[in-house]
N, C-alpha and C positions, 0 to 999 in steps of 0.2 A: 551324255557321257557314255562311252563304250567301255566294255570290259575286254581285257586282253587275257587269253588263256593260253599259256605256253607250257610245254612240258614234253618230256621224252620218257618212254618206258613207264607210263602210268604215273609219273611224278608231275603234279600240277602246280601251276603258279598263276595267281590271278592278281591283277592290279587294275586300278582305274586309269584310263587314258585321259589325260587332261584336255580341256578345250584348247583349240589352236589360238584363241584370242588371248589366252593368258601367257603365251610365249613360253610354255613349258615344254617338256619332252613329248614327242609324238610316239606312236606305237613303234615305228621303225627305230627311232633313237633309243627307246627303252630296250628293244631287242639287242641293239648294238652294245648298250651298257651291260646288259645281262650276259652277253657273250664274253665280255671281259672277265666277269666273275666265274662263269662256268668253265672258261678255258683253264683257269688255275685250279679249280676244285673238282672238275669232272673226272670220271673214271678213265683209266687208260684205254686207248682204242684197242680192239682185238687184234688188229694187224700189226701192231708195233712190236719190234723184236728186242728193243732195249730201252731202258729208262732215259738214256742220254739223248736219243733221237726224239723222244717224246718231249723232253724238257726244251730242246732246241726248237722244236716245232711250236710248242706252247709259248716259248719266249718270243719267237718270231711273230706269232699270231698276236700275242699280247702287245708287242711293240707296234704292230700295225694297227691294232685296235686303239691303242693309246694315241697314235698319230691321228687316226680318224676322229677320235674324241676331241683332241686338241684342235683339229681343223674345224670340227663342228662348233666348238665353243668360240673359236676365232671368227667363224662365219657369222655366228649369232651376234657377237659383239660388233662386227663390222656392219651388219644389217641394222642394229640398234643405232649406231652412229650415223648411218645413212638416213634412217628415218628422222633422227634429230636434226640433221642438216637440212633435210627436205622441209621439215616443219618450220625451222628457223627461216629458211628462204621464203617460204610461203608467207610467214608473218611479215618479213621485210617487204615483200611485194605488196601485201595488203596495206601496210603503212604508207608505202610509196603511192599506191592508188588513191588512198584517202587524202594524202598531201596534195597530189596533183588535181584531184577533184575540187578541193578547197581553193587552190590557186586558180583553177579554171573559173570557178564561181566568182572570185574576186575580180578576175580580168573581164568577165562578162559584165559585172556591175560597173566597172570602170568604163568599159566601152559604151554602155548605156548612158552614163553621165556625159561622156564626151559627145556622143551623138545628139543628146538633148541640147547641150551647149551649142553645138554646130547648128542645129535647127533654129535655135533662138537667134544666133548671129546672122543666119541666112535671112530670117524674117526681118530683122532690124536692117540688114543691108538692102533688102527689097524696099522697105519703107523709105529709107534714105534715098534710094535711087529714084523712087516715085516723087519724093519731095524735091529732089534735084531737078527732075524733068519739069515739075510745076514751077519752080523758081526760075528756071531758064526761060520758060515760056513767058512768065510775068516780066522778066528782065527784057526780053525781046519786045514785048508790048510797050514797056516804058521807054525803050530806046526809040521806037517808032513814034511815040507821042512826042518825045523831045525833038525828034527830027522834024515833025510837022510844026511844032511850036517855033522853031527857029526860022 
């Protein structure tokens, strides 16, 4: 954790700058926030000739700083929502991958059973074909024997 030392004319201010992982204010953001407070409470500038122009300048600066602060807060919220959507999308994709892997495993098992059945049918078909060839040969022999006997 770093220390931020800001000050003008010997007036010091120290604060701890939070880690970026906590999503808290950075040193630049702290400076922007402090400028909001210092703009209202600071001493008048030596070059100003009237209080009215100083107030107008401070009000303008304050409005601009408020807009920056609102924009910064809005950006943080938008980033938070974006991170949440990204996390949700990643979870959805992970679930989809797991579902598809399970479906793929089931289809492979089914294909294996079908291929095994096919193999058994082919073996039975080959056996029946060989038996058919043997029976035809035997029938042919019997026909010849009958022809000779007549």
